C-alpha positions in Angstrom: -29.6 -16.7 11.3 -27.2 -14.4 9.2 -25.6 -14.7 6.6 -22.1 -15.8 7.8 -19.9 -16.7 4.3 -16.8 -15.9 4.5 -17.5 -13.0 1.5 -20.4 -11.2 4.1 -18.0 -11.0 6.8 -15.5 -9.5 5.1 -18.0 -6.9 4.0 -19.2 -6.2 7.8 -15.9 -6.0 9.0 -14.7 -3.5 6.0 -18.2 -1.8 6.6 -17.2 -1.9 10.1 -13.9 -0.5 10.1 -14.6 2.0 7.3 -17.0 3.8 10.5 -14.5 4.2 12.9 -12.4 5.4 10.3 -15.1 8.3 9.6 -15.7 8.9 13.1 -11.6 9.1 13.6 -11.4 11.8 10.7 -14.4 13.8 11.8 -12.6 13.8 15.7 -8.6 14.7 13.8 -10.6 18.0 12.0 -12.2 19.2 14.8 -9.2 18.9 17.1 -7.1 20.5 14.3 -9.5 23.2 14.6 -9.7 24.0 17.9 -5.9 24.2 17.9 -6.0 26.8 15.1 -8.6 28.5 16.7 -6.1 28.4 19.9 -3.5 29.2 18.0 -5.0 32.2 16.9 -6.1 33.7 19.9 -2.5 33.4 21.1 -1.1 34.7 18.3 -3.1 37.6 18.6 -2.4 38.5 22.3 1.0 38.9 21.7 0.6 42.0 19.8 
């Protein structure tokens, strides 16, 4: 059986949240870079 002390449960929860935040920030960075690329392409088309 695993350790079910409150400290252990809290640690696991914070690690899970940290992984989720890391994943979300990577997704957001990717979206931002894609938007910047599209904006540059649109600006170049206008010229």
